[in-house]
C-alpha positions as CSV (number, residue, x, y, z in Angstrom):
1,M,-4.9,134.6,141.3
2,R,-8.0,136.2,142.7
3,K,-7.6,139.4,144.8
4,K,-8.8,139.3,148.3
5,R,-12.1,141.2,148.7
6,N,-10.8,142.9,151.9
7,S,-7.8,144.3,150.1
8,E,-10.1,146.4,147.9
9,R,-12.0,148.0,150.8
10,T,-11.2,150.2,153.7
11,P,-13.3,150.5,156.9
12,L,-15.4,153.6,156.7
13,D,-14.3,154.7,160.1
14,N,-10.7,154.6,159.1
15,A,-11.4,156.5,155.9
16,R,-13.3,159.2,157.7
17,N,-10.6,159.5,160.4
18,S,-7.8,159.8,157.8
19,L,-9.7,162.4,155.8
20,T,-10.5,164.4,158.9
21,V,-6.8,164.5,159.9
22,V,-5.8,165.6,156.4
23,W,-8.5,168.3,156.3
24,F,-7.9,169.7,159.8
25,V,-4.1,169.8,159.4
26,G,-4.5,171.6,156.1
27,A,-7.2,173.9,157.4
28,A,-5.1,174.7,160.5
29,L,-2.1,175.7,158.4
30,S,-4.1,178.1,156.3
31,F,-5.9,179.4,159.3
32,I,-2.7,180.1,161.2
33,L,-1.2,181.8,158.2
34,L,-4.2,184.1,157.7
35,A,-4.5,184.9,161.4
36,A,-0.8,185.8,161.5
37,Q,-1.1,188.0,158.4
38,S,-4.2,189.7,160.0
39,I,-2.3,190.3,163.3
40,M,0.6,191.8,161.3
41,G,-1.7,194.3,159.7
42,K,-1.6,192.9,156.1
43,F,-5.4,193.3,155.6
44,V,-6.1,196.5,157.5
45,D,-8.6,197.8,155.0
46,S,-10.2,194.5,154.1
47,I,-10.0,192.3,157.2
48,Q,-13.7,191.5,157.2
49,D,-13.8,190.8,153.5
50,V,-10.7,188.5,153.7
51,W,-12.1,186.4,156.5
52,G,-15.5,186.4,154.8
53,W,-13.7,184.9,151.8
54,Y,-11.8,182.4,153.9
55,T,-14.4,181.1,156.2
56,P,-16.6,179.2,153.6
57,T,-13.4,177.7,152.1
58,V,-12.8,175.3,155.0
59,F,-15.4,175.7,157.9
60,P,-18.5,174.1,156.4
61,T,-16.6,171.0,155.5
62,S,-14.8,171.0,158.9
63,A,-18.2,171.2,160.7
64,L,-19.6,168.3,158.6
65,M,-16.6,166.1,159.4
66,L,-16.5,167.0,163.1
67,G,-20.3,166.5,163.5
68,V,-20.2,163.0,161.9
69,I,-17.1,161.9,163.7
70,G,-18.6,163.2,167.0
71,A,-22.0,161.5,166.3
72,T,-20.3,158.1,165.5
73,A,-18.1,158.4,168.5
74,L,-21.2,158.1,170.7
75,Q,-22.7,155.1,168.9
76,P,-22.3,151.7,170.6
77,G,-20.5,148.9,168.8
78,Y,-18.2,148.9,165.9
79,D,-19.2,150.3,162.5
80,K,-18.6,147.5,160.0
81,R,-19.2,149.6,156.9
82,V,-16.5,149.7,154.3
83,V,-15.6,151.9,151.3
84,K,-13.7,151.1,148.2
85,T,-10.1,151.9,148.8
86,F,-9.7,153.7,145.5
87,F,-12.6,156.1,146.3
88,F,-11.1,156.8,149.7
89,K,-7.6,157.5,148.3
90,L,-9.1,159.7,145.6
91,S,-11.1,161.6,148.2
92,R,-8.0,162.0,150.4
93,A,-5.9,163.2,147.4
94,L,-8.6,165.7,146.4
95,C,-8.7,167.1,149.9
96,A,-4.9,167.4,150.1
97,F,-4.8,169.0,146.6
98,Y,-7.5,171.6,147.5
99,L,-5.9,172.5,150.8
100,L,-2.5,172.8,149.1
101,I,-3.8,175.1,146.4
102,L,-5.6,177.2,149.1
103,L,-2.4,177.5,151.1
104,L,-0.3,178.3,148.0
105,T,-2.8,181.0,147.0
106,M,-2.2,182.6,150.4
107,L,1.6,182.0,150.4
108,L,2.1,183.4,146.9
109,A,-0.1,186.5,147.5
110,P,2.9,188.7,148.4
111,F,4.4,188.0,144.9
112,S,1.2,188.7,143.0
113,P,0.6,192.1,141.4
114,M,-3.0,191.8,142.8
115,R,-3.5,192.7,146.4
116,G,-5.8,191.6,149.2
117,M,-9.4,190.8,148.1
118,A,-8.7,191.3,144.4
119,L,-6.5,188.2,144.5
120,F,-8.7,186.2,146.8
121,T,-11.8,187.0,144.7
122,M,-9.9,185.9,141.6
123,S,-8.8,182.7,143.4
124,N,-12.4,181.5,143.4
125,Y,-11.9,180.7,139.7
126,W,-9.5,177.8,140.6
127,L,-10.6,177.0,144.2
128,S,-14.4,176.6,143.6
129,P,-14.2,173.8,141.0
130,I,-11.8,171.8,143.2
131,Q,-13.8,172.5,146.3
132,S,-17.0,171.2,144.6
133,L,-15.2,167.9,143.9
134,V,-13.9,167.7,147.4
135,V,-17.4,168.4,148.9
136,A,-19.0,165.7,146.6
137,A,-16.5,163.1,147.7
138,I,-16.7,164.0,151.4
139,T,-20.4,164.1,151.4
140,V,-20.5,160.5,150.2
141,L,-18.1,159.4,152.9
142,F,-19.6,161.4,155.7
143,T,-23.3,161.0,155.1
144,S,-23.6,157.5,153.9
145,H,-26.1,155.4,155.8
146,E,-25.8,152.1,153.9
147,R,-24.8,149.2,156.2
148,A,-22.1,146.7,155.3
149,A,-23.2,143.4,153.8
150,S,-23.2,140.4,156.0
151,A,-19.7,138.9,156.4
152,S,-21.1,135.5,155.4
153,K,-21.9,136.7,151.8
154,T,-19.3,136.2,149.1
């Protein structure tokens, strides 16, 4: 039996919206944790360095997503573009994995012999490679300008 063509594809708007929710929830959790730790005085001597480390881990991607979602919200009509479901699910899993590793790095910090910026600087060894994959996937989904093929084509 031949698979339906529609079952292999996801509307691009749905994929973007789903990724945006995953990203913003994960980013919000890590942001709240870091803000709470900052308020409690955990980073008294290195607050600027810690936030300087954290900011590029989530905000450029957040800004890209918000900008694209906002721009498409103002466009008339329905966007009929689609994305392969596998690529969308892979992208979503990469986002969730990256954000989980980021959050775990921050949550496990009290148990590490390394403190403050020493740990966060070292974390770039495992965060940066994952972040580069996430950015590649998100860039494809959020900057694609290709239009969907006509519905009459097979």
